[in-house]
C-alpha positions as CSV (number, residue, x, y, z in Angstrom):
1,M,-113.2,-47.1,12.2
2,A,-110.8,-48.8,9.8
3,E,-111.6,-52.4,9.1
4,F,-109.8,-55.0,7.0
5,V,-110.5,-58.3,5.2
6,R,-107.7,-60.7,4.8
7,H,-107.6,-62.5,1.5
8,R,-105.8,-65.7,0.5
9,I,-105.4,-65.4,-3.3
10,P,-104.3,-68.3,-5.4
11,F,-101.9,-67.9,-8.3
12,A,-100.5,-70.1,-11.1
13,G,-97.0,-69.5,-12.2
14,R,-95.3,-70.6,-15.4
15,R,-92.9,-73.3,-14.1
16,S,-91.8,-75.2,-11.0
17,V,-88.1,-75.7,-10.7
18,T,-85.4,-76.4,-8.2
19,A,-81.8,-75.1,-8.4
20,P,-78.8,-74.3,-6.3
21,A,-79.2,-71.0,-4.4
22,T,-77.3,-68.0,-5.9
23,C,-74.4,-66.4,-4.2
24,A,-76.5,-63.5,-3.1
25,Q,-79.2,-65.8,-1.7
26,R,-76.7,-67.7,0.3
27,H,-75.2,-64.5,1.6
28,L,-78.5,-63.3,3.0
29,W,-79.3,-66.8,4.2
30,N,-76.1,-66.7,6.3
31,L,-77.0,-63.3,7.7
32,M,-80.4,-64.5,8.6
33,Q,-79.1,-67.5,10.4
34,R,-76.9,-65.3,12.5
35,Q,-79.9,-63.2,13.4
36,L,-82.1,-66.1,14.5
37,P,-84.6,-66.3,16.1
38,D,-85.5,-62.8,14.8
39,A,-85.0,-63.6,11.1
40,S,-87.8,-61.1,10.3
41,F,-85.0,-58.5,10.9
42,Y,-84.3,-59.0,7.2
43,D,-87.9,-58.6,5.9
44,V,-88.5,-55.4,3.9
45,C,-91.6,-53.2,3.9
46,Y,-92.2,-50.8,1.1
47,W,-95.2,-48.7,0.1
48,V,-96.5,-46.6,-2.8
49,A,-99.2,-43.9,-3.0
50,L,-101.8,-44.8,-5.7
51,P,-103.2,-42.4,-8.3
52,G,-106.8,-42.8,-7.0
53,H,-108.5,-44.9,-9.6
54,G,-109.5,-48.5,-10.0
55,T,-110.9,-50.8,-7.4
56,A,-109.5,-53.0,-4.6
57,Q,-110.0,-56.0,-6.9
58,D,-108.0,-54.3,-9.6
59,L,-105.2,-53.9,-7.1
60,L,-105.4,-57.5,-5.9
61,D,-105.3,-58.7,-9.5
62,V,-102.1,-56.7,-10.0
63,C,-100.5,-58.2,-6.9
64,G,-101.2,-61.6,-8.4
65,E,-99.7,-60.6,-11.7
66,L,-96.5,-59.5,-9.9
67,V,-96.2,-62.8,-8.1
68,V,-96.6,-64.7,-11.4
69,R,-94.1,-62.5,-13.3
70,H,-91.3,-62.6,-10.8
71,E,-90.1,-66.0,-9.8
72,S,-88.2,-64.7,-6.8
73,L,-91.5,-63.8,-5.2
74,R,-92.7,-67.4,-5.3
75,T,-89.4,-69.1,-4.3
76,A,-88.8,-71.2,-1.2
77,F,-85.5,-72.2,0.3
78,H,-84.2,-75.3,2.1
79,R,-81.1,-77.3,2.5
80,D,-80.7,-80.5,0.5
81,A,-79.4,-83.8,1.7
82,D,-75.8,-82.6,1.3
83,G,-76.5,-79.4,3.4
84,S,-76.4,-77.1,0.4
85,L,-78.9,-74.3,0.2
86,V,-81.3,-74.7,-2.8
87,Q,-84.1,-72.4,-4.2
88,H,-87.4,-73.9,-5.2
89,V,-89.7,-72.0,-7.5
90,V,-93.4,-73.0,-6.9
91,D,-95.8,-72.9,-9.8
92,A,-99.0,-72.7,-7.7
93,A,-99.9,-71.5,-4.1
94,E,-101.6,-68.6,-2.4
95,F,-100.5,-65.2,-1.3
96,E,-101.9,-63.1,1.5
97,A,-103.4,-59.6,1.1
98,E,-105.3,-57.3,3.5
99,V,-107.8,-54.8,2.2
100,W,-108.4,-52.0,4.7
101,T,-111.5,-49.8,4.3
102,L,-111.1,-46.4,5.8
103,A,-113.5,-43.5,6.4
104,P,-112.5,-40.2,4.7
105,H,-111.2,-38.7,7.9
106,E,-108.9,-41.7,8.7
107,D,-105.2,-41.7,8.0
108,P,-104.0,-44.3,5.4
109,D,-100.4,-43.8,6.5
110,G,-101.2,-44.6,10.1
111,V,-102.9,-47.8,9.1
112,R,-100.0,-48.7,6.9
113,R,-97.5,-48.1,9.7
114,A,-99.5,-50.3,12.1
115,W,-99.5,-53.0,9.5
116,E,-95.8,-52.7,9.0
117,R,-95.2,-53.1,12.8
118,R,-97.3,-56.2,12.8
119,M,-95.4,-57.6,9.8
120,R,-92.2,-57.0,11.6
121,H,-93.3,-59.5,14.2
122,T,-94.8,-62.0,11.6
123,P,-91.7,-63.8,10.2
124,F,-91.9,-65.7,6.9
125,D,-91.1,-69.4,6.8
126,P,-88.4,-69.6,4.1
127,A,-89.5,-73.1,3.2
128,R,-93.0,-71.9,2.2
129,A,-93.4,-69.7,-0.8
130,P,-94.4,-67.0,-1.6
131,L,-92.3,-64.8,0.7
132,I,-94.4,-61.7,0.2
133,R,-97.6,-60.2,1.7
134,F,-99.6,-57.2,0.4
135,M,-102.0,-54.6,1.9
136,V,-104.1,-51.9,0.4
137,T,-106.1,-49.0,1.9
138,V,-109.4,-48.0,0.3
139,V,-111.2,-44.7,0.8
140,D,-114.5,-44.1,-0.9
141,G,-114.2,-47.3,-2.8
142,V,-110.8,-46.4,-4.4
143,P,-107.4,-47.8,-3.4
144,V,-105.2,-44.9,-2.2
145,L,-102.1,-46.7,-0.9
146,A,-100.5,-50.1,-1.3
147,A,-97.7,-51.8,0.6
148,F,-95.9,-55.1,0.6
149,C,-93.7,-56.9,3.0
150,V,-91.2,-59.3,1.4
151,S,-88.2,-61.3,2.6
152,H,-84.8,-60.0,1.7
153,L,-84.0,-63.5,0.4
154,S,-86.4,-62.6,-2.4
155,V,-85.5,-58.9,-3.2
156,D,-83.1,-56.1,-2.7
157,L,-83.7,-52.4,-2.6
158,T,-83.6,-52.0,-6.4
159,S,-86.2,-54.8,-6.6
160,V,-88.7,-53.2,-4.3
161,R,-88.4,-49.9,-6.2
162,L,-89.0,-51.9,-9.5
163,L,-92.0,-53.6,-7.9
164,A,-93.5,-50.3,-6.8
165,D,-93.2,-48.8,-10.2
166,E,-94.5,-51.8,-11.9
167,L,-97.5,-52.1,-9.5
168,T,-98.5,-48.5,-10.4
169,R,-98.2,-49.1,-14.2
170,L,-100.2,-52.3,-14.0
171,L,-102.9,-50.7,-11.9
172,D,-103.2,-47.8,-14.4
173,A,-103.7,-50.3,-17.2
174,R,-106.1,-52.5,-15.3
175,A,-108.2,-49.5,-14.2
176,A,-108.4,-48.2,-17.7
177,G,-109.3,-51.5,-19.2
178,R,-106.1,-51.6,-21.3
179,P,-103.9,-54.8,-21.8
180,L,-101.3,-55.1,-19.1
181,P,-97.8,-53.9,-20.2
182,P,-95.5,-56.9,-20.7
183,A,-92.8,-57.7,-18.2
184,A,-89.4,-56.4,-18.9
185,P,-87.0,-59.1,-20.0
186,A,-84.8,-60.0,-17.1
187,R,-82.7,-62.9,-15.8
188,Q,-84.5,-65.0,-13.2
189,P,-82.6,-66.3,-10.1
190,V,-82.5,-69.9,-11.4
191,E,-80.7,-68.7,-14.5
192,Q,-78.4,-66.5,-12.3
193,A,-77.4,-69.6,-10.4
194,Q,-76.6,-71.4,-13.6
195,L,-74.5,-68.5,-14.7
196,E,-72.6,-68.5,-11.4
197,Q,-71.7,-72.2,-11.9
198,S,-70.6,-71.8,-15.5
199,P,-67.0,-71.3,-16.4
200,R,-67.6,-67.5,-16.8
201,G,-69.2,-67.3,-13.4
202,R,-66.5,-69.3,-11.7
203,A,-63.9,-67.0,-13.3
204,L,-65.6,-63.9,-11.9
205,Q,-65.7,-65.5,-8.5
206,A,-62.0,-66.3,-8.6
207,R,-61.2,-62.8,-9.6
208,S,-63.3,-61.5,-6.7
209,R,-61.6,-63.8,-4.3
210,T,-58.2,-62.3,-5.4
211,Y,-59.7,-58.8,-4.9
212,W,-60.9,-59.7,-1.4
213,Q,-57.5,-61.1,-0.5
214,R,-55.8,-57.9,-1.5
215,Q,-58.3,-55.8,0.5
216,L,-57.8,-58.0,3.6
217,D,-54.0,-57.7,3.3
218,R,-54.4,-53.8,3.2
219,A,-57.2,-53.3,5.7
220,P,-56.4,-51.8,9.1
221,A,-56.9,-54.5,11.8
222,T,-59.6,-52.3,13.4
223,L,-60.8,-48.7,13.2
224,F,-62.1,-48.7,16.8
225,P,-59.6,-50.3,19.3
226,D,-61.3,-51.9,22.2
227,R,-61.8,-49.4,25.1
228,G,-63.8,-51.6,27.4
229,G,-67.5,-51.6,28.1
230,P,-70.2,-54.3,28.0
231,A,-69.1,-57.6,26.6
232,A,-72.3,-57.9,24.5
233,P,-72.8,-55.4,21.8
234,V,-75.2,-52.5,22.6
235,R,-76.0,-50.4,19.6
236,Y,-77.4,-46.9,19.2
237,S,-78.7,-45.1,16.1
238,A,-79.2,-41.4,15.4
239,G,-80.3,-39.6,12.2
240,M,-79.2,-36.2,10.9
241,S,-81.6,-34.3,8.6
242,S,-79.6,-31.6,6.9
243,R,-80.2,-29.1,4.1
244,A,-76.6,-28.0,4.5
245,V,-75.4,-31.5,3.4
246,A,-77.9,-31.4,0.4
247,L,-76.5,-28.1,-0.7
248,A,-72.8,-29.0,-0.2
249,V,-72.5,-32.4,-1.8
250,P,-73.3,-31.4,-5.4
251,V,-70.9,-28.4,-5.2
252,L,-68.1,-30.7,-4.1
253,A,-69.1,-33.4,-6.6
254,R,-68.6,-31.0,-9.5
255,R,-65.5,-29.5,-8.0
256,W,-63.8,-32.9,-7.4
257,R,-65.3,-34.6,-10.5
258,V,-66.8,-37.5,-8.6
259,S,-70.4,-38.6,-7.7
260,T,-72.2,-37.1,-4.7
261,S,-72.0,-40.6,-3.1
262,V,-68.2,-40.6,-3.3
263,V,-68.2,-37.1,-1.7
264,L,-70.1,-38.5,1.3
265,L,-67.9,-41.7,1.4
266,T,-64.8,-39.6,1.4
267,V,-65.9,-37.5,4.3
268,V,-66.9,-40.6,6.4
269,A,-63.6,-42.3,5.6
270,R,-61.5,-39.3,6.6
271,L,-63.4,-38.9,9.8
272,L,-62.9,-42.6,10.6
273,G,-59.3,-42.6,9.6
274,R,-58.5,-39.6,11.8
275,R,-60.2,-41.1,14.8
276,A,-58.2,-44.3,14.3
277,G,-54.9,-42.6,13.5
278,S,-54.9,-44.7,10.3
279,P,-53.5,-43.8,6.9
280,S,-56.3,-45.8,5.3
281,C,-59.9,-46.8,5.9
282,T,-61.7,-50.0,4.8
283,L,-65.5,-50.0,4.6
284,R,-67.9,-52.5,3.1
285,L,-70.1,-51.0,0.4
286,L,-73.5,-52.5,-0.3
287,T,-74.1,-53.2,-4.0
288,A,-77.0,-54.5,-6.1
289,N,-74.7,-56.1,-8.7
290,R,-76.7,-54.7,-11.7
291,S,-74.0,-53.7,-14.2
292,D,-75.0,-56.6,-16.5
293,P,-77.9,-55.4,-18.7
294,D,-79.6,-58.8,-18.3
295,V,-80.3,-58.1,-14.6
296,R,-81.1,-54.4,-14.5
297,G,-84.8,-55.2,-14.5
298,T,-84.5,-58.3,-12.4
299,V,-86.7,-58.5,-9.3
300,A,-84.6,-60.6,-7.0
301,N,-82.0,-60.4,-4.3
302,L,-78.7,-59.6,-6.0
303,H,-77.3,-57.8,-3.0
304,T,-73.8,-58.3,-1.8
305,E,-71.2,-56.3,0.1
306,V,-67.7,-55.5,-1.1
307,P,-64.8,-54.0,0.8
308,V,-63.1,-50.8,-0.4
309,T,-59.8,-49.5,1.1
310,I,-59.3,-45.8,0.7
311,A,-55.9,-44.2,1.1
312,L,-56.2,-41.1,3.2
313,D,-52.7,-39.6,2.9
314,G,-52.4,-36.0,1.8
315,D,-54.1,-32.8,2.8
316,R,-56.5,-32.3,-0.2
317,A,-59.8,-34.0,0.2
318,E,-60.2,-33.8,-3.6
319,D,-57.2,-36.2,-4.0
320,V,-58.8,-38.6,-1.5
321,A,-62.1,-38.4,-3.3
322,R,-60.5,-39.2,-6.7
323,R,-58.7,-42.3,-5.1
324,A,-62.0,-43.3,-3.5
325,L,-63.8,-43.1,-6.9
326,A,-61.2,-45.4,-8.5
327,A,-61.3,-47.8,-5.5
328,C,-65.1,-48.0,-5.6
329,T,-65.1,-48.7,-9.3
330,A,-62.8,-51.7,-8.7
331,A,-64.9,-52.8,-5.7
332,Y,-68.2,-52.8,-7.6
333,A,-66.5,-54.9,-10.4
334,N,-65.9,-57.6,-7.9
335,G,-69.4,-58.1,-6.4
336,L,-69.9,-61.7,-7.4
337,Y,-68.3,-64.1,-4.9
338,D,-68.8,-67.2,-2.9
339,P,-69.9,-65.9,0.5
340,D,-68.8,-69.0,2.4
341,D,-65.3,-68.9,0.8
342,I,-65.0,-65.2,1.6
343,A,-66.1,-65.8,5.2
344,R,-63.2,-68.3,5.6
345,L,-60.8,-65.7,4.0
346,I,-61.9,-63.1,6.5
347,A,-61.5,-65.4,9.5
348,D,-58.0,-66.4,8.4
349,A,-56.8,-62.9,7.4
350,R,-54.8,-62.1,10.5
351,G,-54.1,-65.6,11.7
352,P,-56.1,-68.0,13.9
353,G,-58.4,-66.2,16.4
354,V,-57.5,-62.7,15.3
355,P,-59.7,-61.9,12.2
356,V,-59.5,-58.5,10.5
357,D,-62.4,-56.3,11.5
358,L,-64.6,-55.3,8.5
359,S,-67.6,-54.3,10.5
360,Y,-67.9,-50.9,9.0
361,C,-70.5,-50.2,6.3
362,F,-71.5,-47.3,4.1
363,N,-74.8,-47.6,2.2
364,D,-76.1,-44.7,0.0
365,I,-79.6,-45.8,-0.9
366,R,-80.5,-42.6,-2.8
367,E,-81.5,-43.0,-6.5
368,E,-78.7,-40.7,-7.5
369,Q,-79.6,-38.2,-10.3
370,P,-77.2,-36.4,-12.7
371,L,-75.9,-33.2,-11.3
372,P,-77.9,-30.2,-12.6
373,D,-76.3,-27.9,-15.2
374,T,-75.1,-24.6,-13.6
375,A,-74.1,-21.2,-14.9
376,D,-70.8,-21.5,-13.0
377,G,-68.4,-24.4,-13.0
378,D,-68.5,-25.0,-9.3
379,G,-71.9,-26.6,-9.0
380,A,-73.7,-23.9,-7.0
381,V,-77.4,-24.5,-7.5
382,S,-78.8,-22.2,-4.9
383,G,-77.9,-18.7,-3.6
384,E,-78.3,-20.1,-0.1
385,S,-75.1,-20.7,2.0
386,P,-74.7,-24.3,3.3
387,R,-73.4,-22.8,6.5
388,A,-76.6,-20.8,7.0
389,A,-78.6,-23.9,6.3
390,M,-76.8,-25.6,9.2
391,A,-79.2,-23.7,11.6
392,D,-82.0,-26.0,10.4
393,T,-80.1,-29.3,11.0
394,V,-81.7,-31.8,13.4
395,V,-80.0,-34.8,14.9
396,A,-82.2,-37.2,16.9
397,P,-82.3,-40.9,18.0
398,D,-83.5,-43.2,15.2
399,E,-85.0,-46.7,15.1
400,F,-82.6,-48.0,12.5
401,E,-80.9,-51.3,13.5
402,E,-77.9,-53.1,12.1
403,G,-75.6,-55.8,13.4
404,E,-72.3,-54.0,12.6
405,T,-69.8,-51.9,14.6
406,F,-70.4,-48.9,12.4
407,F,-73.1,-48.5,9.7
408,V,-74.0,-45.3,7.8
409,V,-77.1,-45.0,5.6
410,V,-77.7,-42.0,3.3
411,D,-81.2,-41.1,2.0
412,D,-83.0,-38.2,0.4
413,E,-86.7,-39.0,0.8
414,V,-87.5,-35.3,1.6
415,P,-86.7,-33.1,-1.4
416,G,-83.9,-30.5,-0.6
417,W,-82.6,-32.5,2.4
418,I,-80.2,-35.3,2.9
419,R,-80.6,-37.7,5.8
420,V,-77.6,-39.5,7.3
421,V,-78.3,-42.3,9.8
422,L,-75.5,-43.8,11.9
423,N,-75.8,-47.0,13.9
424,A,-72.8,-47.8,16.1
425,D,-71.7,-50.2,18.8
426,H,-71.4,-48.4,22.2
427,R,-67.9,-49.9,22.5
428,A,-66.9,-47.9,19.4
429,L,-69.0,-44.7,19.7
430,T,-71.1,-43.7,22.6
431,P,-74.5,-42.1,21.8
432,S,-73.1,-38.6,22.3
433,E,-70.2,-39.5,19.9
434,V,-72.6,-40.8,17.3
435,H,-74.3,-37.4,17.4
436,A,-71.0,-35.6,17.2
437,F,-69.8,-37.8,14.3
438,L,-72.9,-36.8,12.3
439,H,-72.3,-33.1,13.0
440,D,-68.7,-33.6,11.9
441,I,-69.9,-35.0,8.6
442,E,-72.0,-31.9,8.0
443,R,-69.4,-29.4,9.3
444,L,-66.6,-30.9,7.2
445,L,-68.6,-30.8,4.0
446,V,-69.5,-27.1,4.6
447,E,-65.8,-26.2,5.3
448,Y,-64.7,-27.9,2.1
449,V,-67.3,-25.9,0.2
450,E,-66.0,-22.7,1.8
451,D,-62.3,-23.6,1.4
452,A,-61.9,-23.9,-2.4
453,G,-58.2,-23.5,-2.1
454,G,-56.1,-26.1,-0.3
455,E,-58.4,-27.5,2.3
456,H,-55.6,-27.7,4.9
457,G,-57.7,-25.9,7.5
458,P,-60.8,-28.2,7.5
459,A,-58.7,-31.4,7.5
460,A,-57.0,-30.2,10.7
461,A,-60.3,-29.6,12.3
462,V,-61.7,-33.1,11.9
463,G,-62.6,-35.6,14.6
464,G,-63.6,-33.7,17.8
465,A,-66.0,-36.1,19.5
466,G,-68.5,-34.4,21.6
467,R,-68.8,-31.1,19.6
468,G,-72.2,-30.1,18.4
469,A,-73.2,-27.7,15.7
470,A,-77.0,-27.6,15.7
471,T,-80.0,-28.1,17.9
472,E,-80.8,-31.7,18.6
473,S,-84.3,-33.0,19.2
């Protein structure tokens, strides 16, 4: 039977320093305060399969090295006497790690999932660093899987991917007796806060404020008019796993000369706009703010959300997609902003007591790869028809949770498939309408692939809530 030992492992960092919190840290702090008492909603679990060499002690040493290298992992947060949020990097403390010893017939993934469920109900105290915990499973004396749970105050999705890659590289070196590869040069959160308060940083925030004001002036008041129902929000999530979507999006990306993410965003926006009878659609895009080379390797929370308004007029989806690409480029250039100032802008956008509704989010978390070269110019990479692949599509309830009216997440963890998860408030979409919306995403993509001419037919077919196209389970 699997057994574990919990370790408290001391570390010694390179400096102790206190500084104002960054814009991204304040943004997440505000979200966490709204979620209280369940602040662990914003804790992130991530895992990595290990190459099967080294020892548990090697792995623990590597975890300690990660905590020392990345100041965000040993940063605590509190409000100062003026009520402002500050970050405090500690130079010495302890982190927690569990080492699980398994028999050869036991399942490391099952142990990891049980650990993650326990972490979900073990919130961090943001005033006590470090805001990260580790676990490792060991079979026949060799670590085979490692996982960590970390506060979103400390990291974003790019960061956890960087941590997983670095953990593997460090373990390889430790197990082989080689010197550890040096940390990549990267701006730390304390220096990020200094930049934000510099003249350059304030100019960027002023530009972003102007951008937000323009978006708020253009945004539809709502995409889901109130149609009654429970006063308190009740949300439902479903996920669609589709080979058809995975086949269709690269074809359309090449045909329309946009990214595959913009293809998916275009389809979601057209569906939302048609449901609302609106000539435009405003969604919030989640961005990691890493266009600056100095932060591309930074392990920290740089996450913010930026609105993008997409004009939907015209029959050709390609035209909408090209406008969406330009709009997204402008949005991502305005990702640095004061979250408290923007919250006031949103509240005042439509006058007292009638804020504009920006509770619609699109988050493509794939690590997008360049489109493969093809013999033809249309992007077809398989002889298989996307329509035929629709027979394999599965739509089923999902555990994904968010606090928005409408939240779409796109992932591709299973090669050859794209998974689209939709979480929606019942007052906007009922569970059956959530399922139908996911099917409409797939069907519209397939119809666009098939209709290489004018796309008038597919556009007219959008938006039938309650229609299904595949077996659900």
